[in-house]
C-alpha positions, 0 to 999 in steps of 0.5 A, spaced: 564 805 694 564 808 687 559 805 682 561 802 674 561 806 669 556 803 664 558 800 658 557 805 651 551 803 647 552 801 640 549 807 638 553 811 642 559 808 639 557 809 632 556 816 634 564 816 636 565 812 629 560 818 625 565 823 628 571 820 627 569 818 619 566 826 619 574 829 622 578 825 618 573 828 611 574 834 615 582 833 615 583 831 609 579 837 605 583 841 610 589 838 606 586 839 599 586 847 601 593 847 603 595 844 596 591 849 592 595 854 596 602 850 594 600 848 587 599 857 586 606 858 590 609 853 585 606 857 578 609 863 581 615 860 582 614 856 576 618 850 579 613 845 575 612 838 576 619 836 577 617 838 584 610 834 585 614 828 586 618 827 592 621 820 593 625 822 599 619 824 603 614 819 600 619 814 604 620 817 609 613 819 611 612 811 610 617 808 614 613 813 619 607 811 620 610 803 619 613 805 626 608 808 629 603 803 626 599 799 632 592 796 633 587 793 630 587 796 623 592 792 617 598 796 616 596 793 608 590 798 609 594 804 612 599 803 607 594 804 602 590 809 604 596 813 606 599 812 598 592 814 595 592 820 598 600 822 597 599 820 589 592 823 588 594 830 591 601 829 587 596 828 582 591 834 584 597 838 583 600 836 576 597 830 572 601 825 570 599 817 568 603 811 570 606 807 564 606 800 567 610 793 563 606 788 563 610 783 559 610 779 566 603 779 567 598 785 567 595 783 574 602 784 579 603 791 575 595 794 576 595 792 583 602 795 584 600 801 580 593 802 584 595 800 590 602 806 591 597 811 586 591 810 587 584 810 582 584 817 579 591 816 576 591 815 569 594 807 568 596 805 561 601 798 560 606 797 555 609 791 552 616 792 555 621 796 560 624 799 554 616 802 551 616 804 558 622 809 558 620 811 552 614 813 554 616 817 560 621 820 555 616 823 551 611 825 556 610 832 559 612 829 566 608 822 567 611 816 572 614 809 569 613 802 573 616 795 571 619 789 574 626 789 577 626 781 575 625 782 567 629 776 566 635 775 559 630 776 553 629 784 556 636 785 555 641 791 558 634 795 558 638 800 564 642 802 558 638 806 555 637 811 562 645 813 562 644 820 558 643 825 563 637 828 559 634 821 560 629 818 565 632 816 571 630 811 577 627 816 582 623 810 587 623 802 589 616 800 590 614 798 595 616 803 600 614 798 605 617 791 604 613 784 608 611 778 608 605 778 604 604 784 601 598 786 597 602 789 592 609 786 593 612 785 586 619 790 586 618 795 581 623 801 579 619 808 578 622 812 573 621 820 572 624 825 567 630 827 572 628 830 578 632 837 580 633 836 587 627 831 590 631 824 589 633 821 595 640 817 595 640 811 600 641 807 594 646 809 588 644 804 581 649 804 575 650 801 569 656 799 568 659 796 561 664 790 562 669 789 556 671 782 562 667 780 568 671 776 574 667 772 579 672 776 585 667 783 582 662 779 586 665 779 592 668 786 591 661 789 590 658 785 597 665 788 600 661 796 599 655 794 600 652 793 593 649 787 589 648 786 581 641 787 581 640 785 573 646 783 568 645 782 560 650 780 555 652 783 549 657 784 542 660 788 547 662 784 552 657 785 560 652 790 561 650 790 570 645 795 572 648 796 580 645 797 587 652 801 592 649 804 597 650 813 596 656 813 601 659 810 596 663 814 591 663 812 583 671 812 584 671 808 588 666 803 585 671 804 580 677 802 583 674 797 587 671 792 581 678 794 576 682 791 582 678 786 583 679 783 576 674 786 571 676 790 566 670 797 565 669 800 560 664 805 562 660 807 569 653 811 568 648 813 574 642 812 572 637 813 579 637 812 586 632 810 590 631 810 599 633 804 602 627 799 603 624 798 609 623 791 612 616 790 617 616 782 620 
């Protein structure tokens, strides 16, 4: 009868762990050499920081990571490691700061920034979403983050993104949504306009209405859209609207008008990847 192989000793198992740790470290250093070549290539082609942020690629990477993950290691840990790798290597390509609106509290925003961008990337705080937008607009190529649920007191901050030269929303974090996410506060990420790196699963519009009709909500739902935020002002009602990327602006305008809403202005202010839910 064949004899069973003896169980590996504790020392042998630790040697295996050391071997894997060294392999991971060497792979990270190898990734760094490729990024170094990428930096040289970008300098030669003068593409700059605009090409360093790839929200669409990042979202697909995180989705693939969540889909293949299994075993003992928590998904939170794996997601955090990959986010730090992505955020840090982007920073190595071209340094940037993450500006955060802490009007709703510093802790959740700091958790979100550190989880998604790591500790190497500088973190700057601001008293409002409007202040974050201005900081990004004045920067050489920084990012800004602020909560989706700003509340009525913050006003229609999305209107300041309407001009084509102004910062735009490029992502919605976290990329992977699930209960008890350690950095689960829903936030928008803004940057200066990206040339070709944006992902358009969901497109966001600043809409100004002279008159609103409750049937417009039903029209939005029929298109697969939603009102993310709204604020009243002297000119009527301003809303931040999200619709699937396949919905054309003319189609959105027609649906809202047909539903009885008097639409005065509709301007695209950014886009982001579709949310990926994990139980």
